[in-house]
C-alpha positions in Angstrom: 13.0 6.6 29.0 15.1 9.6 29.8 14.0 12.9 28.6 17.2 13.6 26.6 16.6 10.7 24.2 13.5 12.5 22.9 15.4 15.8 22.6 18.1 13.9 20.7 15.6 12.3 18.4 13.1 9.4 18.5 10.4 7.9 16.3 7.3 7.1 18.3 4.6 5.0 16.7 1.1 5.7 18.1 -2.2 4.1 17.3 -4.3 7.2 17.1 -7.5 7.1 19.2 -10.9 7.7 17.7 -12.1 11.3 17.8 -8.6 12.7 18.5 -7.0 14.9 16.0 -3.4 14.2 15.0 -2.5 17.6 16.6 -4.2 16.5 19.8 -1.8 13.5 20.0 1.3 15.5 19.2 0.3 18.1 21.8 -0.2 15.4 24.4 3.1 13.8 23.7 4.9 17.2 23.6 3.7 17.9 27.1 5.3 14.6 28.3 8.5 14.3 26.3 9.3 18.0 26.5 11.0 18.1 23.1 10.4 19.3 19.6 7.9 17.0 18.0 5.8 16.6 14.8 3.9 13.9 12.9 4.3 12.4 9.5 0.8 12.5 8.0 -2.5 13.7 9.4 -5.3 11.2 10.2 -8.9 12.5 10.3 -10.5 12.6 13.8 -12.8 9.6 12.9 -9.9 7.5 11.7 -7.7 5.4 13.9 -4.4 3.8 13.3 -0.7 4.5 12.7 0.5 8.0 13.4 4.3 8.4 13.1 5.6 11.0 15.6 9.1 12.3 15.4 11.1 14.1 18.1 14.3 16.1 18.2 16.6 15.6 15.2 14.2 12.9 13.8 11.8 15.7 12.9 14.0 16.1 9.8 12.7 12.7 8.7 9.1 13.8 8.7 8.9 14.7 5.0 10.6 11.4 4.0 8.1 9.3 6.1 5.2 11.4 4.8 6.1 10.6 1.2 6.0 6.8 1.7 3.1 4.7 0.5 0.2 4.0 3.0 -2.1 1.1 3.7 -5.6 1.4 5.0 -8.5 -0.8 5.9 -12.0 0.4 6.5 -15.6 0.4 5.6 -17.7 2.2 3.0 -21.4 2.6 3.5 -23.3 2.6 0.2 -26.6 4.2 -0.6 -26.0 7.6 0.9 -23.5 10.5 0.6 -22.4 13.0 3.2 -21.0 16.6 2.7 -17.7 15.6 4.3 -17.6 12.1 2.6 -17.5 10.5 6.1 -19.5 10.5 9.3 -18.4 14.0 10.4 -21.7 15.1 8.7 -25.2 13.7 8.3 -26.0 11.2 5.5 -28.2 12.5 2.7 -29.1 11.6 -0.9 -30.3 8.1 0.1 -30.6 5.5 -2.6 -31.4 1.8 -2.6 -28.2 -0.3 -3.0 -29.8 -3.7 -2.4 -29.6 -4.6 -6.1 -25.8 -4.4 -6.2 -24.1 -7.8 -6.6 -20.8 -8.8 -5.1 -19.3 -9.1 -8.7 -20.4 -5.5 -9.5 -19.0 -4.1 -6.3 -15.6 -5.9 -6.8 -15.5 -4.9 -10.5 -15.8 -1.2 -9.6 -12.5 -1.2 -7.9 -10.8 -1.5 -11.3 -11.9 2.1 -12.1 -9.6 3.3 -9.3 -6.5 1.3 -9.8 -3.1 2.8 -10.8 -2.4 6.4 -11.5 -5.6 8.5 -11.3 -6.7 12.1 -10.7 -8.6 12.5 -7.5 -10.6 15.5 -6.2 -9.9 16.1 -2.6 -12.8 16.8 -0.2 -13.7 20.5 0.2 -13.9 19.7 3.9 -10.1 19.2 4.2 -7.1 21.0 5.6 -5.8 21.9 2.1 -4.9 25.6 2.2 -6.0 28.3 -0.2 -4.9 31.9 0.4 -3.2 30.6 3.6 -6.3 29.2 5.2 -7.7 25.6 5.3 -10.5 25.2 2.8 -12.8 23.5 5.3 -13.3 26.9 7.0 -14.9 28.3 3.9 -16.8 25.0 3.2 -18.4 25.1 6.6 -19.7 28.6 5.9 -21.3 27.4 2.7 -18.8 29.3 0.5 -18.3 27.7 -2.9 -14.8 26.1 -2.8 -12.9 25.0 -5.9 -10.3 22.3 -5.6 -8.0 21.0 -8.2 -7.6 17.2 -8.9 -4.5 15.6 -7.5 -2.5 12.9 -9.2 -2.3 9.9 -6.9 -1.6 6.2 -7.3 -3.7 3.4 -5.9 -1.5 0.3 -5.9 -3.9 -2.2 -4.4 -7.7 -1.9 -3.8 -9.3 -5.1 -2.4 -12.9 -5.7 -1.2 -12.4 -7.8 1.9 -16.1 -8.3 2.8 -19.6 -7.2 1.9 -22.5 -6.9 4.4 -24.8 -4.6 2.5 -24.8 -1.6 2.7 -21.4 -2.0 4.2 -18.4 -2.8 2.1 -15.1 -3.6 3.8 -11.9 -2.8 2.0 -8.1 -2.6 2.0 -6.2 0.0 0.0 -2.5 0.6 -0.6 -1.9 4.1 -2.0 0.5 7.0 -2.5 0.7 10.0 -0.2 -1.9 12.6 -0.9 -4.7 10.1 -1.3 -8.0 10.9 0.4 -9.8 7.7 1.3 -12.9 9.8 2.0 -12.8 10.9 -1.6 -12.3 7.3 -2.7 -15.5 6.3 -0.7 -17.5 9.1 -2.3 -16.2 8.3 -5.8 -16.7 4.5 -5.4 -20.3 5.0 -4.4 -20.8 7.3 -7.4 -19.3 4.7 -9.7 -21.9 2.2 -8.5 -24.7 4.7 -9.0 -25.9 4.8 -5.4 -23.5 7.1 -3.6 -21.3 6.2 -0.6 -19.3 7.5 2.3 -16.5 6.4 4.6 -17.8 5.0 7.8 -14.6 3.5 9.3 -10.9 3.9 8.6 -7.7 2.4 10.0 -4.2 3.3 8.8 -2.3 0.1 9.1 1.0 1.0 7.5 3.2 3.8 6.4 6.2 2.5 4.4 7.8 -0.2 6.7 6.1 1.1 9.8 3.1 -0.9 10.9 0.2 -0.2 13.4 0.9 -3.6 15.0 4.2 -2.1 16.3 2.5 1.1 17.6 1.6 2.1 21.2 -1.9 2.8 22.3 -1.6 6.4 23.4 -2.6 5.7 27.0 -0.1 2.8 27.2 2.7 5.0 25.9 2.0 7.8 28.4 1.8 5.2 31.2 5.1 3.6 30.2 6.6 7.1 30.1 5.2 7.9 33.5 6.6 4.8 35.1 10.0 5.2 33.5 10.3 8.9 34.2 8.3 9.9 37.3 10.6 12.9 37.8 9.2 14.5 34.6 5.6 14.5 35.8 3.8 17.6 37.0 
């Protein structure tokens, strides 16, 4: 792996580690490849899975890749909500969910299929007045967000171990799976939050073809020892 191939332009598929931000990954790669680099779609710190990183001239493709449909697998936890809609904050508003049947849970997916309007989380990087709204939300400021038009192409319940509900979703860009978790729990009358998320696909790019970050850095290190230091 010679440095100039990254300056020229490459697409690097990374399986983002848990608790890393997407920026953390890009920053780590930038230090190694020593080239212009960006990613095609943020993953939350508590999500893992496919992160498309583009270097050099391929950074011009970022918007194109970002616009492609995405596939996720993960887990909702029913019977409690969280302020962030995931495990970045503590569960609250506990309700018994033991009465919910498999049929009721699977039927609820129909409310979210196709073209829908979705409210993004206030704890998100959407910008208002040039600043991410999560900064205001963390301070307890009342944040108003507008619904976004999204498309959920597929929404499948793949397993139920109450209160855990495992799922697979294929959706348009701009979809917040955290919001889907919150809204799905609300539709069932018990609340819910996202407890696990893996991005498995963006367009034709699949997580099975992605490097673990450590493995990529090690491969780079072995191939280009002169670039270390």
